[in-house]
C-alpha positions as CSV (number, residue, x, y, z in Angstrom):
1,M,-64.4,25.4,-151.5
2,R,-65.8,22.2,-150.2
3,L,-65.7,18.9,-152.0
4,Y,-68.8,17.2,-153.1
5,F,-67.9,13.6,-152.7
6,I,-69.0,11.7,-149.6
7,L,-66.7,9.7,-147.6
8,F,-67.6,6.3,-145.9
9,F,-65.2,4.6,-143.3
10,F,-65.5,1.1,-142.0
11,S,-63.5,-1.3,-140.1
12,V,-62.0,1.3,-137.7
13,G,-59.5,-1.1,-136.1
14,L,-58.2,-1.8,-139.5
15,L,-57.8,1.9,-140.4
16,Q,-56.2,2.6,-137.2
17,A,-53.6,-0.1,-138.0
18,Q,-52.7,1.8,-141.2
19,D,-50.8,4.5,-139.4
20,I,-53.5,7.2,-139.4
21,S,-54.8,6.6,-135.9
22,D,-53.4,9.8,-135.0
23,S,-55.5,11.6,-137.6
24,F,-58.7,9.7,-137.8
25,T,-61.2,9.4,-134.9
26,H,-64.6,7.6,-134.8
27,I,-67.0,8.9,-131.9
28,E,-70.4,7.9,-131.3
29,G,-71.0,6.9,-135.1
30,K,-69.3,10.2,-136.4
31,N,-66.0,10.3,-138.2
32,Y,-63.4,13.1,-137.5
33,I,-60.0,14.0,-138.6
34,T,-57.6,16.3,-136.9
35,L,-57.5,20.0,-137.7
36,S,-53.8,19.7,-138.7
37,T,-54.5,16.9,-141.2
38,Y,-57.5,18.9,-142.6
39,K,-55.3,21.9,-143.1
40,K,-52.7,19.7,-144.9
41,T,-55.1,19.2,-147.6
42,G,-55.3,22.9,-148.5
43,L,-59.0,22.9,-148.3
44,L,-60.8,26.0,-146.6
45,L,-62.7,25.6,-143.3
46,T,-66.3,26.8,-143.5
47,A,-68.4,28.3,-140.7
48,K,-70.2,25.0,-140.5
49,D,-66.9,23.2,-140.2
50,S,-66.1,25.5,-137.4
51,S,-69.3,25.1,-135.5
52,N,-68.9,21.2,-135.5
53,F,-65.4,21.3,-134.1
54,L,-64.7,18.8,-131.2
55,I,-61.9,19.4,-128.7
56,R,-60.5,16.0,-127.6
57,E,-57.5,15.9,-125.4
58,R,-55.2,18.4,-127.1
59,D,-56.7,17.9,-130.7
60,T,-59.2,19.9,-132.4
61,L,-61.3,17.6,-134.5
62,V,-63.2,18.3,-137.7
63,L,-66.4,16.4,-138.5
64,L,-66.6,14.5,-141.8
65,T,-70.3,14.8,-142.6
66,N,-71.4,11.6,-144.2
67,P,-75.2,11.8,-145.2
68,E,-77.1,8.4,-144.8
69,P,-76.7,6.3,-147.9
70,T,-80.2,5.7,-149.8
71,S,-81.5,3.5,-152.5
72,K,-80.3,6.4,-154.7
73,T,-76.6,6.3,-154.1
74,V,-73.9,3.7,-154.5
75,S,-70.6,3.9,-152.9
76,V,-67.4,2.2,-154.3
77,P,-63.7,2.1,-153.0
78,Y,-61.7,5.3,-153.9
79,E,-59.3,4.1,-156.9
80,Y,-55.8,5.2,-156.1
81,K,-53.3,6.2,-159.0
82,D,-49.8,7.4,-158.7
83,E,-48.8,11.1,-159.8
84,K,-47.4,10.0,-163.1
85,F,-50.7,8.5,-164.2
86,L,-52.7,11.3,-162.7
87,D,-50.4,13.8,-164.5
88,L,-51.5,12.1,-168.1
89,Y,-55.0,12.0,-167.0
90,K,-55.0,15.7,-166.3
91,Q,-53.6,16.4,-169.6
92,V,-56.1,14.4,-171.7
93,V,-59.0,15.3,-169.6
94,F,-58.4,18.8,-168.5
95,N,-55.8,20.0,-170.9
96,S,-53.6,20.9,-168.1
97,N,-50.4,21.1,-170.3
98,N,-51.8,24.0,-172.5
99,P,-50.6,27.2,-171.2
100,K,-53.1,29.2,-173.3
101,K,-56.0,27.6,-171.5
102,K,-57.8,30.5,-170.0
103,S,-60.9,29.0,-168.4
104,K,-61.8,26.1,-166.2
105,T,-62.0,22.7,-168.2
106,Y,-64.3,20.2,-166.8
107,M,-64.5,16.4,-166.8
108,R,-67.1,15.5,-169.5
109,Y,-68.5,11.9,-169.7
110,W,-71.4,9.7,-170.9
111,K,-73.6,8.7,-168.2
112,E,-76.5,7.2,-170.4
113,P,-75.8,4.4,-172.8
114,I,-74.5,5.4,-176.2
115,K,-76.9,4.7,-179.1
116,L,-74.8,4.7,-182.2
117,Y,-75.9,5.1,-185.6
118,V,-73.4,4.1,-188.4
119,H,-74.5,5.9,-191.5
120,N,-74.4,3.9,-194.9
121,T,-72.1,6.5,-196.4
122,I,-69.3,4.5,-194.5
123,P,-68.0,1.4,-196.3
124,E,-69.0,-1.7,-194.9
125,S,-65.4,-2.8,-194.0
126,H,-65.0,0.5,-192.1
127,Q,-68.2,0.0,-190.4
128,S,-67.4,-3.5,-189.2
129,N,-63.9,-2.3,-187.9
130,L,-65.5,0.7,-186.0
131,V,-68.4,-1.5,-184.5
132,A,-65.6,-4.1,-183.4
133,F,-63.6,-1.3,-181.7
134,T,-66.9,0.1,-180.0
135,N,-67.8,-3.5,-178.8
136,F,-64.2,-3.8,-177.3
137,I,-64.6,-0.6,-175.4
138,S,-67.9,-1.3,-174.1
139,E,-67.0,-4.7,-172.9
140,N,-63.8,-3.6,-171.2
141,V,-64.7,-0.1,-169.8
142,D,-67.1,0.0,-166.8
143,S,-70.2,2.2,-167.0
144,L,-69.5,3.0,-170.7
145,N,-72.2,1.3,-172.6
146,I,-72.5,1.4,-176.4
147,R,-75.0,-0.3,-178.7
148,Q,-75.8,0.1,-182.3
149,V,-79.2,1.2,-183.7
150,S,-80.6,1.2,-187.0
151,T,-82.0,4.7,-187.4
152,P,-80.7,8.3,-186.7
153,E,-83.9,9.1,-184.7
154,E,-83.1,6.2,-182.3
155,S,-79.4,7.4,-181.8
156,N,-77.7,10.0,-179.6
157,F,-74.3,9.3,-181.7
158,I,-74.0,9.4,-185.3
159,V,-71.1,8.7,-187.5
160,Y,-70.9,9.4,-191.3
161,Y,-68.7,10.2,-194.2
162,T,-69.2,13.0,-196.7
163,K,-68.2,12.3,-200.1
164,N,-69.5,15.3,-202.1
165,D,-71.1,18.6,-201.5
166,T,-74.5,17.1,-201.9
167,D,-74.3,14.5,-199.0
168,K,-76.3,15.1,-196.0
169,D,-74.4,16.7,-193.2
170,F,-75.8,15.7,-189.9
171,E,-73.7,18.1,-187.8
172,P,-72.7,21.3,-189.6
173,K,-70.8,22.6,-186.5
174,I,-68.1,20.2,-187.5
175,N,-66.3,22.6,-189.8
176,D,-63.1,20.8,-190.1
177,N,-62.4,20.2,-193.8
178,I,-60.9,16.7,-193.1
179,S,-62.7,15.1,-190.0
180,G,-63.9,16.2,-186.5
181,Y,-66.4,15.6,-183.9
182,Y,-69.0,17.6,-181.9
183,V,-70.5,16.8,-178.4
184,N,-73.4,18.3,-176.5
185,W,-73.3,18.0,-172.6
186,N,-75.7,19.1,-169.9
187,G,-75.2,21.2,-166.7
188,N,-73.7,18.1,-164.9
189,N,-71.1,17.8,-167.5
190,Q,-72.6,14.6,-168.8
191,I,-72.5,14.2,-172.6
192,Y,-75.9,13.2,-174.1
193,K,-75.3,13.8,-178.0
194,A,-72.4,13.4,-180.4
195,A,-71.7,13.3,-184.1
196,V,-68.3,12.3,-186.0
197,K,-67.6,13.3,-189.6
198,V,-65.0,12.3,-192.1
199,N,-64.6,14.4,-195.2
200,T,-63.3,11.7,-197.9
201,M,-63.1,14.4,-200.6
202,N,-60.2,15.7,-198.8
203,L,-59.0,12.5,-197.1
204,T,-58.7,10.0,-199.7
205,T,-56.6,7.3,-198.2
206,E,-58.8,4.6,-196.8
207,A,-56.4,3.7,-193.9
208,F,-56.5,7.4,-192.8
209,Q,-60.3,7.6,-193.3
210,L,-60.9,4.7,-190.8
211,L,-58.2,6.0,-188.3
212,H,-60.0,9.5,-188.4
213,L,-63.3,7.7,-187.9
214,K,-62.2,5.7,-184.9
215,H,-59.9,8.3,-183.3
216,N,-62.7,11.1,-183.4
217,F,-65.2,8.5,-182.1
218,F,-62.8,7.7,-179.1
219,R,-62.2,11.6,-178.6
220,A,-66.0,12.2,-178.3
221,L,-66.2,9.6,-175.3
222,G,-65.0,12.4,-173.1
223,H,-64.2,15.5,-175.1
224,F,-60.7,14.4,-174.7
225,N,-57.4,16.5,-175.4
226,S,-54.0,14.8,-176.1
227,S,-50.9,14.3,-174.1
228,K,-47.3,15.2,-175.0
229,D,-45.8,12.5,-172.8
230,L,-47.2,9.4,-174.6
231,P,-45.8,7.3,-177.6
232,C,-46.9,8.9,-180.7
233,S,-48.7,5.8,-181.8
234,D,-51.2,6.0,-178.9
235,Y,-54.7,7.5,-179.4
236,F,-54.0,10.0,-176.8
237,A,-50.8,11.1,-178.1
238,N,-50.2,14.7,-179.4
239,C,-49.0,13.4,-182.8
240,K,-50.2,13.5,-186.3
241,T,-49.4,9.9,-187.4
242,M,-50.9,6.6,-187.7
243,K,-52.2,5.3,-184.4
244,E,-53.3,2.0,-182.7
245,F,-55.4,1.7,-179.6
246,S,-53.0,0.8,-176.9
247,E,-53.0,-0.2,-173.3
248,N,-52.2,3.5,-172.1
249,D,-55.5,4.5,-173.9
250,L,-57.5,1.8,-172.5
251,S,-56.0,2.5,-168.7
252,L,-57.0,6.2,-169.1
253,L,-60.4,5.6,-170.5
254,K,-61.1,3.0,-167.9
255,Y,-60.0,5.4,-165.1
256,H,-62.4,8.2,-166.7
257,Y,-65.3,5.9,-166.4
258,S,-64.4,4.7,-162.9
259,Y,-66.7,5.3,-160.1
260,G,-63.8,5.2,-157.8
261,I,-63.2,8.9,-158.6
262,C,-65.6,11.9,-158.5
263,K,-67.4,12.8,-161.9
264,G,-67.8,16.1,-163.6
265,S,-65.3,18.0,-161.8
266,N,-62.9,20.7,-162.8
267,L,-59.1,20.5,-162.6
268,E,-59.0,22.4,-159.3
269,T,-61.6,20.2,-157.7
270,F,-60.0,17.1,-159.0
271,E,-56.5,17.9,-157.7
272,N,-57.9,18.9,-154.3
273,Q,-60.0,15.7,-154.1
274,H,-56.7,13.7,-154.6
275,K,-54.8,15.8,-152.2
276,F,-57.5,15.3,-149.6
277,F,-57.8,11.7,-150.1
278,K,-54.0,11.1,-149.9
279,A,-53.9,13.1,-146.6
280,L,-56.1,10.5,-145.0
281,V,-54.9,7.1,-146.3
282,K,-51.9,5.4,-147.8
283,E,-51.9,3.6,-151.2
284,D,-53.9,0.8,-150.1
285,N,-56.9,3.3,-149.4
286,V,-58.6,0.8,-146.9
287,G,-62.0,1.9,-146.0
288,L,-62.1,5.2,-148.2
289,R,-65.1,5.3,-150.6
290,V,-66.6,7.5,-153.0
291,S,-70.6,7.7,-153.2
292,H,-72.5,8.6,-156.4
293,T,-76.2,9.2,-157.1
294,T,-77.7,6.5,-159.3
295,S,-80.6,8.7,-160.4
296,K,-80.9,12.0,-162.0
């Protein structure tokens, strides 16, 4: 299996000062690492890798293929996180703590701006609270843009309450009798449509109605799961209680939308990426960058 990220290295002298001069080599504009370092990442060598081997002194070197950047790509520094944080992230994004998980779980995220329609079945006070919450998220999370629109037709995300059996149900696939959300994503694991429904016939307490509205909206930002290792008051916690949006929630959401990590991967690829990165650099990750396309 090969990783789909692109590595860019610069300031070679500085890199070599970071105790990796025995692993990284820059020759005639090309970047190599030693075969022993590559094998420590646990990744498999391909026939193409083998054909590009370079023998230098007593070392076998593996070529790191770096396509020339274009106007359609942007590269940003790799974002290092410790193992404790990454374990939490894997729980909420890849459902890694679920022993019954049978299939590969992928990272889902919004690439295009969210155009939110708040239906008038939601009381004005709840609308104001939700919009303030979405504005806070949009202002504080890079590459996650949320704006309110005035009609369902303009939107790609709709939130609504159902008060009786005659109310219009914008997303019948949300079949939970209290509340829920539904998201659609494309082949690149990019979410392009979502809905949140709260059934106020079965959830009569206003404080819980608002909590379910905001919490389901939050979960739909990444088709998120929960963590057993967070305080019960956190949105990401695996607890059925009153919750408050916390610093933990914000940190994990920021990381999910950071372009210092590769997007749309599954758990196996995500773990291999970090294993590979950490085999190359220390925590200061000088010179290691992740490249993303800026167009479809």
